[in-house]
Rosetta silent file (secondary structure, phi, psi, omega in degrees, C-alpha in Angstrom):
SEQUENCE: MNFLLNEVISLAKKVGNLVLTLYQSDFSAEYKKDHSPITVADLASHECICQELKRLTPDIPIISEESGSISYQKNQVWDKYWLVDPLDGTKEFLEKNDEFTINIALIEQNKPSLGVIFVPCKNICYFAHKRLGAYKQVGQTQPQVIRSRILNAKEPITAVVSRRHGRERIKKFLTQFARLNLLSCGSALKFCWLAEGLADVYPRFSPTFAWDIAAGHCILTEAGGFIIDDIGKELEYNPFVLQRSGFLAVADKQYAWLNYLKPY
SCORE:     score description
SCORE:     0.000 S_00000001
   1 L     0.000  150.666  178.361  129.956   44.996 -224.739 S_00000001
   2 L   -58.628  125.420 -175.889  131.672   43.452 -221.705 S_00000001
   3 H   -52.548  -49.215 -176.703  132.162   39.715 -222.093 S_00000001
   4 H   -61.786  -43.835 -179.099  131.099   38.775 -218.528 S_00000001
   5 H   -56.581  -43.876  176.126  128.032   40.982 -218.826 S_00000001
   6 H   -54.784  -42.982 -179.900  127.021   39.194 -222.083 S_00000001
   7 H   -65.750  -40.899 -179.883  127.321   35.799 -220.376 S_00000001
   8 H   -69.065  -33.931  174.442  125.244   36.837 -217.404 S_00000001
   9 H   -63.324  -41.604 -175.815  122.603   38.290 -219.683 S_00000001
  10 H   -63.589  -43.818 -179.956  122.516   34.939 -221.559 S_00000001
  11 H   -61.360  -44.019  178.211  122.347   33.082 -218.202 S_00000001
  12 H   -60.072  -39.076 -177.766  119.497   35.210 -216.966 S_00000001
  13 H   -74.501  -34.882  176.371  117.464   34.635 -220.022 S_00000001
  14 H   -61.116  -50.020  173.785  118.116   30.814 -219.949 S_00000001
  15 H   -55.829  -45.627 -179.722  117.067   30.708 -216.352 S_00000001
  16 H   -61.675  -35.069  175.023  114.074   32.791 -217.055 S_00000001
  17 H   -67.418  -36.273  174.999  112.906   30.445 -219.742 S_00000001
  18 H   -60.747  -46.994 -175.152  113.300   27.526 -217.300 S_00000001
  19 H   -66.867  -37.838 -174.702  111.199   29.405 -214.569 S_00000001
  20 H   -64.788  -36.194  175.252  108.603   30.336 -217.234 S_00000001
  21 H   -59.447  -47.262 -179.822  108.124   26.700 -218.047 S_00000001
  22 H   -64.977  -40.159  179.745  107.611   25.855 -214.427 S_00000001
  23 H   -54.332  -37.306 -174.244  105.305   28.946 -214.078 S_00000001
  24 L   -88.833    2.145  179.316  103.015   27.567 -216.742 S_00000001
  25 L  -105.901  177.351  174.059  102.791   24.146 -215.035 S_00000001
  26 L   -82.661  131.525  179.476  101.026   22.991 -211.762 S_00000001
  27 L  -147.188  163.389  171.538  103.214   23.785 -208.851 S_00000001
  28 L  -129.242  171.959 -179.588  102.898   24.389 -205.119 S_00000001
  29 L  -118.355  153.516  167.197  104.794   26.308 -202.469 S_00000001
  30 E  -111.619  175.204 -176.029  106.532   25.423 -199.269 S_00000001
  31 E  -132.751  134.544 -178.906  107.353   27.944 -196.580 S_00000001
  32 L   -76.856  179.833 -179.969  110.822   28.786 -195.063 S_00000001
  33 L   -66.950  -30.230  176.265  111.396   29.565 -191.417 S_00000001
  34 L   -79.006    1.720  178.112  110.777   33.267 -191.986 S_00000001
  35 L    76.615   11.159  174.871  107.384   32.237 -193.470 S_00000001
  36 L   -92.205  147.283 -177.516  108.246   33.396 -196.929 S_00000001
  37 E   -66.428  148.790  170.646  107.312   31.111 -199.845 S_00000001
  38 E  -143.681  138.768 -173.028  109.578   28.970 -201.881 S_00000001
  39 L  -119.210  170.805  174.284  108.715   27.002 -204.998 S_00000001
  40 H   -62.521  -25.746  175.430  110.484   24.402 -207.187 S_00000001
  41 H   -64.741  -38.686 -179.310  111.196   27.368 -209.559 S_00000001
  42 H   -65.115  -38.834 -175.873  113.257   29.197 -206.946 S_00000001
  43 H   -76.904  -35.663  173.379  115.330   26.168 -206.388 S_00000001
  44 H   -64.141  -43.762  178.382  115.800   25.246 -210.057 S_00000001
  45 H   -60.945  -46.132  172.703  116.726   28.786 -210.834 S_00000001
  46 H   -51.036  -48.806  178.153  119.197   28.848 -207.910 S_00000001
  47 H   -64.999  -38.079 -176.688  120.929   25.654 -209.021 S_00000001
  48 H   -74.922  -38.847  176.748  121.274   26.673 -212.621 S_00000001
  49 H   -65.077  -46.329 -178.732  122.651   30.133 -211.831 S_00000001
  50 H   -58.086  -47.518 -176.390  125.137   28.899 -209.247 S_00000001
  51 H   -62.327  -44.833 -174.287  126.355   26.156 -211.566 S_00000001
  52 H   -77.212  -29.078  175.647  126.935   28.441 -214.457 S_00000001
  53 H   -74.043  -32.614  169.323  128.528   31.285 -212.467 S_00000001
  54 H   -60.554  -38.192  176.765  130.927   28.730 -210.966 S_00000001
  55 H   -66.170  -42.744  179.386  131.825   27.737 -214.412 S_00000001
  56 H   -70.110  -40.964 -169.518  132.318   31.383 -215.661 S_00000001
  57 L  -139.774   68.544  179.775  134.099   32.690 -212.546 S_00000001
  58 L   -55.766  -17.297  179.826  135.302   29.757 -210.312 S_00000001
  59 L   -97.404   -0.935  179.456  137.194   32.059 -207.959 S_00000001
  60 L   -98.974  122.397  179.798  134.292   34.428 -207.236 S_00000001
  61 L   -67.467  158.031 -176.554  132.015   33.359 -204.381 S_00000001
  62 E  -125.596  125.285  166.680  128.243   33.363 -204.736 S_00000001
  63 E  -110.746  126.004 -179.550  125.547   34.434 -202.300 S_00000001
  64 E  -126.395  155.784  177.753  122.028   33.563 -203.368 S_00000001
  65 L   -58.100  -31.621 -175.484  118.812   33.881 -201.427 S_00000001
  66 L   -98.962   18.679 -177.859  118.570   30.101 -201.413 S_00000001
  67 L   -79.381  -13.778 -170.674  122.229   29.423 -200.386 S_00000001
  68 L    75.684 -174.469 -172.035  121.439   29.074 -196.702 S_00000001
  69 L   -69.850  141.172  175.694  123.523   30.624 -193.900 S_00000001
  70 L  -124.368  136.965 -171.436  127.098   31.646 -194.668 S_00000001
  71 L   -72.950  148.507  178.640  129.599   32.311 -191.837 S_00000001
  72 H   -60.035  -40.602 -179.942  130.866   35.815 -191.112 S_00000001
  73 H   -57.264  -43.622  177.693  134.428   34.507 -191.043 S_00000001
  74 H   -71.740  -41.232 -177.590  134.179   33.245 -194.580 S_00000001
  75 H   -67.818  -37.841 -155.696  132.361   36.295 -195.857 S_00000001
  76 L   -77.574   -9.279  174.391  134.414   39.176 -194.448 S_00000001
  77 L   -90.715   -1.767 -173.083  137.456   38.655 -196.770 S_00000001
  78 L   -80.243  124.354  173.740  135.447   38.815 -199.948 S_00000001
  79 L  -105.551   -6.244  173.164  136.200   41.899 -201.987 S_00000001
  80 E  -147.244  133.110 -178.852  134.211   40.480 -204.972 S_00000001
  81 E  -158.957  158.203  173.180  131.182   38.203 -204.998 S_00000001
  82 E   -88.411  139.440  176.315  128.011   37.417 -206.826 S_00000001
  83 E  -125.544  119.526 -166.664  124.676   38.420 -205.239 S_00000001
  84 E  -130.278  130.221  159.457  121.706   36.529 -206.687 S_00000001
  85 E  -110.937   98.749 -176.892  117.983   36.406 -206.174 S_00000001
  86 E   -55.444  -27.848  178.496  117.013   33.418 -208.311 S_00000001
  87 E  -151.979   89.078  178.215  113.338   34.298 -208.218 S_00000001
  88 E   -87.262  120.013 -176.443  112.527   37.748 -206.950 S_00000001
  89 L    99.475   46.797 -178.643  108.793   38.007 -206.336 S_00000001
  90 H   -64.613  -33.608  174.797  107.883   34.433 -205.464 S_00000001
  91 H   -59.886  -41.584  176.125  104.481   35.809 -204.187 S_00000001
  92 H   -62.094  -43.911  177.734  104.016   37.399 -207.579 S_00000001
  93 H   -61.186  -42.183  178.432  104.875   34.017 -209.123 S_00000001
  94 H   -65.971  -37.886  176.434  102.375   32.297 -206.911 S_00000001
  95 H   -83.531   -5.418  177.349   99.725   34.839 -207.834 S_00000001
  96 L    53.577   52.742  177.314  100.547   34.590 -211.522 S_00000001
  97 L  -105.360    4.540  170.006  100.634   38.362 -211.994 S_00000001
  98 L    78.857    4.944 -167.914  103.661   38.145 -214.306 S_00000001
  99 L   -98.450    9.684 -178.030  105.871   40.615 -212.242 S_00000001
 100 L   -76.163  156.584  179.470  108.666   38.184 -210.924 S_00000001
 101 E  -137.094  165.451  170.222  112.268   38.677 -212.051 S_00000001
 102 E  -110.411  119.619 -165.707  115.635   37.015 -212.093 S_00000001
 103 E  -114.130  121.299  175.550  118.207   39.260 -210.395 S_00000001
 104 E  -133.980  131.163  179.843  122.066   38.800 -210.739 S_00000001
 105 E  -134.811  145.868  168.945  124.629   41.324 -209.519 S_00000001
 106 E  -104.927  124.414  175.388  128.428   41.409 -209.204 S_00000001
 107 E   -98.621  130.163  179.048  129.680   43.171 -206.074 S_00000001
 108 E  -131.326  123.619 -178.214  133.146   44.699 -206.111 S_00000001
 109 L    51.176   44.775  174.805  134.542   46.583 -203.053 S_00000001
 110 L    66.898   17.265  176.824  131.034   46.558 -201.479 S_00000001
 111 E  -127.607  143.536  178.894  129.479   48.302 -204.653 S_00000001
 112 E   -73.293  118.113 -176.427  127.494   46.694 -207.435 S_00000001
 113 E  -107.245  -10.827  174.056  129.555   46.824 -210.662 S_00000001
 114 E  -146.000  140.918  172.211  127.272   44.700 -212.823 S_00000001
 115 E  -148.978  137.017 -177.786  123.519   44.035 -212.705 S_00000001
 116 E  -133.845  127.559  169.620  121.010   42.044 -214.788 S_00000001
 117 E  -121.689  122.452  179.888  117.278   41.827 -214.202 S_00000001
 118 E  -115.650  132.129 -177.604  115.275   39.610 -216.533 S_00000001
 119 E  -107.061   94.988 -171.046  111.522   39.686 -216.683 S_00000001
 120 H   -56.658  -42.441 -172.700  110.470   36.254 -218.011 S_00000001
 121 H   -69.701  -26.212 -179.990  106.850   36.867 -218.729 S_00000001
 122 H   -96.395  -11.129 -173.172  107.695   40.047 -220.750 S_00000001
 123 L    50.144   48.898  179.692  110.913   38.725 -222.266 S_00000001
 124 E  -118.393  133.441  173.785  112.538   41.971 -221.189 S_00000001
 125 E  -125.957  132.419  176.713  116.054   42.281 -219.909 S_00000001
 126 E  -108.545  135.599 -177.785  117.488   45.276 -218.066 S_00000001
 127 E  -155.141  158.688 -176.119  121.240   45.330 -217.580 S_00000001
 128 E  -158.043  152.296  169.312  124.105   47.690 -216.617 S_00000001
 129 E  -137.728  143.709 -179.304  127.823   47.663 -216.038 S_00000001
 130 L   -50.785  123.617 -174.894  129.807   50.195 -214.142 S_00000001
 131 L    71.526    2.200 -177.001  130.785   53.028 -216.469 S_00000001
 132 L  -111.233   -2.811 -179.264  129.146   51.368 -219.468 S_00000001
 133 E    90.859  178.041 -177.951  125.570   52.636 -218.958 S_00000001
 134 E  -121.564  144.885 -172.806  122.151   51.034 -218.518 S_00000001
 135 E  -140.795  160.704  171.007  120.106   49.283 -221.146 S_00000001
 136 E  -125.932  131.531  172.526  116.751   47.650 -221.874 S_00000001
 137 E  -124.969  126.104  176.422  116.329   44.806 -224.354 S_00000001
 138 E   -99.948  119.739 -177.187  112.949   43.539 -225.519 S_00000001
 139 L    53.759 -130.466  177.801  113.195   40.029 -226.967 S_00000001
 140 L   -95.598    7.278 -174.585  115.855   39.852 -229.485 S_00000001
 141 L   -72.514  163.474 -178.890  115.780   43.532 -230.507 S_00000001
 142 L   -66.291  133.689  179.047  118.815   45.723 -230.265 S_00000001
 143 L   -59.210  141.735 -179.165  119.340   46.905 -226.648 S_00000001
 144 E  -115.145  137.941  169.439  118.417   50.607 -226.058 S_00000001
 145 E   -60.053  134.387  174.516  120.059   52.949 -223.644 S_00000001
 146 L  -115.548  149.615  175.244  117.805   53.935 -220.789 S_00000001
 147 L  -138.838  139.866  174.547  118.052   57.061 -218.538 S_00000001
 148 L   -70.933  157.564 -179.170  116.139   58.040 -215.512 S_00000001
 149 L   -88.779  157.451  173.606  114.185   61.260 -215.766 S_00000001
 150 L   -86.815  134.258 -176.682  114.696   64.715 -214.386 S_00000001
 151 L   -70.975  128.181  177.506  111.936   65.738 -212.072 S_00000001
 152 L   -96.323  120.087 -174.164  109.678   68.387 -213.568 S_00000001
 153 L   -66.765  -11.917 -178.259  108.368   70.765 -210.884 S_00000001
 154 L   -87.956  -11.934 -177.122  105.215   71.397 -213.026 S_00000001
 155 L  -119.531  159.401 -177.082  104.194   67.797 -212.880 S_00000001
 156 L   -68.460  156.888  170.968  103.244   65.415 -210.158 S_00000001
 157 E   -75.289  135.702  179.727  105.781   63.071 -208.598 S_00000001
 158 E  -107.586  114.978 -179.221  105.279   59.496 -209.723 S_00000001
 159 E  -106.617  134.438  175.924  106.056   56.950 -206.928 S_00000001
 160 E  -111.827  132.811 -166.753  106.305   53.292 -207.421 S_00000001
 161 E  -139.588  159.019  176.870  105.702   51.130 -204.369 S_00000001
 162 L   -70.831  150.403  170.437  105.293   47.577 -203.221 S_00000001
 163 L   -75.104  -15.572 -160.087  101.910   46.017 -202.763 S_00000001
 164 L  -120.953  -31.642 -158.122  102.866   44.307 -199.549 S_00000001
 165 L  -112.754  125.531  171.857  105.616   45.962 -197.510 S_00000001
 166 L    55.570   51.225 -173.345  105.451   48.855 -194.943 S_00000001
 167 H   -65.909  -43.082 -172.292  102.483   50.602 -196.538 S_00000001
 168 H   -64.209  -38.321 -177.366  101.702   52.820 -193.534 S_00000001
 169 H   -69.841  -39.484 -177.709  105.266   54.232 -193.331 S_00000001
 170 H   -66.983  -38.684 -179.636  105.351   54.745 -197.095 S_00000001
 171 H   -63.498  -40.884  176.425  101.978   56.597 -196.962 S_00000001
 172 H   -59.766  -44.482 -175.149  103.349   58.978 -194.352 S_00000001
 173 H   -68.404  -42.279 -177.766  106.403   59.668 -196.484 S_00000001
 174 H   -69.135  -23.444  178.416  104.282   60.274 -199.658 S_00000001
 175 L   -59.064  -16.985 -174.927  101.943   62.678 -197.848 S_00000001
 176 L   -74.643  -17.146 -176.768  104.815   65.281 -198.050 S_00000001
 177 L  -100.036  121.835 -175.006  104.126   65.574 -201.829 S_00000001
 178 L   -67.010  -33.162  178.252  101.133   67.685 -202.770 S_00000001
 179 L  -126.797  126.612 -163.367  100.760   66.170 -206.183 S_00000001
 180 E  -148.643  127.096  169.321  101.315   62.475 -206.611 S_00000001
 181 E  -104.746  140.782 -177.730  100.809   59.599 -209.031 S_00000001
 182 E  -120.708  127.348  173.283  101.050   56.125 -207.446 S_00000001
 183 E  -121.903  144.687  177.773  102.085   52.951 -209.201 S_00000001
 184 E  -119.594  140.529  178.959  102.270   49.467 -207.630 S_00000001
 185 L  -159.757  153.827 -177.563  104.505   46.642 -208.614 S_00000001
 186 L  -100.911  169.078  175.754  106.221   43.609 -207.367 S_00000001
 187 L    59.797 -162.518 -175.344  109.856   42.505 -207.416 S_00000001
 188 L   -82.659    4.591  173.413  112.939   44.495 -208.640 S_00000001
 189 H   -53.607  -32.724 -178.792  110.906   45.644 -211.595 S_00000001
 190 H   -58.644  -40.218  178.117  110.336   48.861 -209.611 S_00000001
 191 H   -58.717  -38.927 -173.818  114.122   49.769 -210.046 S_00000001
 192 H   -71.617  -39.690  171.845  113.728   49.245 -213.708 S_00000001
 193 H   -60.077  -38.907  175.013  110.801   51.663 -213.996 S_00000001
 194 H   -63.963  -48.912 -171.708  112.839   54.359 -212.274 S_00000001
 195 H   -63.902  -32.234 -175.186  115.867   53.594 -214.632 S_00000001
 196 L   -93.725    0.539  172.767  113.784   53.831 -217.806 S_00000001
 197 L    93.952   18.338 -179.560  112.043   57.074 -216.869 S_00000001
 198 L   -90.616  -16.206 -175.949  108.577   55.781 -215.835 S_00000001
 199 L  -154.681  166.753 -169.791  108.720   56.906 -212.246 S_00000001
 200 L  -114.013  -23.336 -177.089  110.569   59.205 -209.904 S_00000001
 201 E  -153.246  137.705  175.054  110.836   57.567 -206.501 S_00000001
 202 E  -126.868   98.645  174.970  110.618   54.092 -204.917 S_00000001
 203 E   -86.981  138.941  174.349  110.514   54.232 -201.029 S_00000001
 204 E  -135.920  108.872 -169.831  110.986   51.124 -199.068 S_00000001
 205 L  -121.084   35.482  174.345  110.932   51.517 -195.330 S_00000001
 206 L  -139.606  155.268 -172.716  110.742   47.873 -194.176 S_00000001
 207 L   -47.742  146.748  176.076  113.364   45.098 -193.914 S_00000001
 208 E  -152.878  177.769 -178.902  114.676   43.720 -197.190 S_00000001
 209 E  -125.234  156.144 -172.456  117.746   41.855 -198.275 S_00000001
 210 H   -59.092  -31.766  178.459  120.782   42.778 -200.303 S_00000001
 211 H   -74.654  -15.089  170.681  119.927   40.324 -203.178 S_00000001
 212 H   -76.211  -19.608 -169.945  116.648   42.146 -203.678 S_00000001
 213 H  -106.872  -37.861 -159.515  118.408   45.406 -204.289 S_00000001
 214 H   -63.939  -40.996 -177.950  121.874   44.981 -205.790 S_00000001
 215 H   -68.540  -46.710  177.618  121.096   44.295 -209.509 S_00000001
 216 H   -67.147  -26.539  175.954  118.576   47.187 -209.543 S_00000001
 217 H   -66.473  -45.720 -178.592  120.928   49.453 -207.682 S_00000001
 218 H   -59.802  -52.035 -177.934  123.492   48.971 -210.490 S_00000001
 219 H   -61.113  -46.644 -175.421  121.000   49.508 -213.264 S_00000001
 220 H   -66.727  -44.668  177.543  119.485   52.556 -211.705 S_00000001
 221 H   -55.866  -48.446  176.460  122.818   54.146 -210.847 S_00000001
 222 H   -69.962  -16.270  173.155  124.112   53.764 -214.400 S_00000001
 223 H   -85.274  -10.924  179.143  120.794   55.163 -215.690 S_00000001
 224 L   117.657   -7.436  176.108  121.347   58.402 -213.647 S_00000001
 225 L   -96.617 -162.301  176.926  119.631   57.800 -210.420 S_00000001
 226 E  -158.131  172.823  178.882  120.831   56.646 -206.986 S_00000001
 227 E  -135.379  136.147  171.552  119.806   54.739 -203.807 S_00000001
 228 E  -127.508  168.525  173.523  120.416   55.666 -200.208 S_00000001
 229 E   -81.537  177.403 -168.899  119.489   53.923 -196.966 S_00000001
 230 L   -69.474   -8.080  170.831  116.672   54.998 -194.724 S_00000001
 231 L  -113.079   14.343  170.251  119.001   57.455 -192.976 S_00000001
 232 L    95.537    6.721  179.774  120.451   58.990 -196.005 S_00000001
 233 L   -98.969  153.264 -175.898  123.729   57.134 -196.586 S_00000001
 234 E   -67.846  141.478  178.120  124.752   55.493 -199.843 S_00000001
 235 L   -70.737  135.822  169.419  124.094   51.711 -199.776 S_00000001
 236 L  -118.739  157.834  179.885  127.017   49.331 -199.392 S_00000001
 237 L  -119.699   68.719  175.844  127.062   45.644 -199.776 S_00000001
 238 L   -67.490  126.695  179.439  129.173   44.095 -197.029 S_00000001
 239 L   -66.891   -8.282  177.148  128.625   40.347 -197.361 S_00000001
 240 L   -99.588    1.385  173.682  128.241   39.814 -193.708 S_00000001
 241 L  -128.427   90.378 -172.965  125.331   42.331 -193.441 S_00000001
 242 L   -98.304  -15.399  176.026  122.779   41.139 -195.881 S_00000001
 243 E   -99.091  143.239 -179.936  119.609   42.530 -194.454 S_00000001
 244 E  -118.501  144.317 -177.186  118.579   46.196 -194.817 S_00000001
 245 L   -82.753  -11.904  175.314  116.115   48.192 -192.780 S_00000001
 246 L   152.392  179.867 -175.949  114.938   50.125 -195.908 S_00000001
 247 E  -168.167  165.326  176.617  116.034   52.488 -198.578 S_00000001
 248 E  -125.206  120.056  174.282  114.988   55.278 -200.926 S_00000001
 249 E  -106.652  133.227 -172.058  115.616   54.849 -204.744 S_00000001
 250 E  -135.810  150.804  176.294  115.189   57.968 -206.846 S_00000001
 251 L   -81.337  -44.117 -174.208  115.454   58.831 -210.521 S_00000001
 252 L  -102.347  102.380 -178.103  116.661   62.440 -210.283 S_00000001
 253 L   -70.836  -14.396  175.467  119.747   62.593 -208.085 S_00000001
 254 L   -80.716  -20.127 -174.416  119.860   66.427 -208.140 S_00000001
 255 L   -71.623  149.862 -176.013  116.521   66.751 -206.421 S_00000001
 256 L   -81.269   63.958  174.202  116.548   67.511 -202.645 S_00000001
 257 H   -59.459  -34.598 -177.913  115.261   64.036 -201.497 S_00000001
 258 H   -64.512  -20.981  175.193  117.070   64.161 -198.267 S_00000001
 259 H   -65.141  -22.278 -178.223  114.690   66.982 -197.149 S_00000001
 260 H  -106.279    0.245 -176.240  111.862   64.417 -197.138 S_00000001
 261 L   -91.598  106.331  179.289  113.763   61.501 -195.677 S_00000001
 262 L  -116.333  169.196 -173.976  112.619   61.278 -192.074 S_00000001
 263 L   -74.548   73.911  178.091  112.826   58.149 -189.707 S_00000001
 264 L   -80.926    0.000    0.000  109.753   56.475 -191.196 S_00000001
């Protein structure tokens, strides 16, 4: 397996164990300017990940959700950079529903080439590298190849959605499907469910950030699925445009999803 991928997997697990220790303690949240919560676990994870990535790849810049603002002039020349969400699902963390994740992606030429998502409470790691496939590892067991599933016209479509974001727009999108199973989940775990064949589609039609998506994008793509933006174009990761208006992530890239994609 790729050396750098192995190192990032180990890092995600190390940070996940740190976060899990904090999860099991008494903690409180503060709120950022955009009213999103932040905890000591977000900051501890951010510091640990950034420190280790700087050691591993000192010449590759890092963008983390907790990095603060970065100037356009500095960003625009980056053809390779790390994109990190040190604690994806802070609200899940606060509600103690076990669905938060650690997300680390490497972006090359505006595309994710490496992605790792670790689920601390389940001790499950999903990871992928461009042209090397996508994998799921439970604990210390041997990693298993995962593949997204092909849509079966005889069965209902299974959609996985956020509990919080853009529910009315998503509901309108899903009414186009006569037979539907609905799953709810927090964090980037939704991408993993698509990648391992548990769901068919993940619609998100409200603002989100690149660090929420990139690792899952890599894993899902290598598993056989794909992600497009809310107007049908393939997602790119320009470092000076970190916010997205929405996206559609799907398991079966041969299905005519574009026929259902309207300006929701």
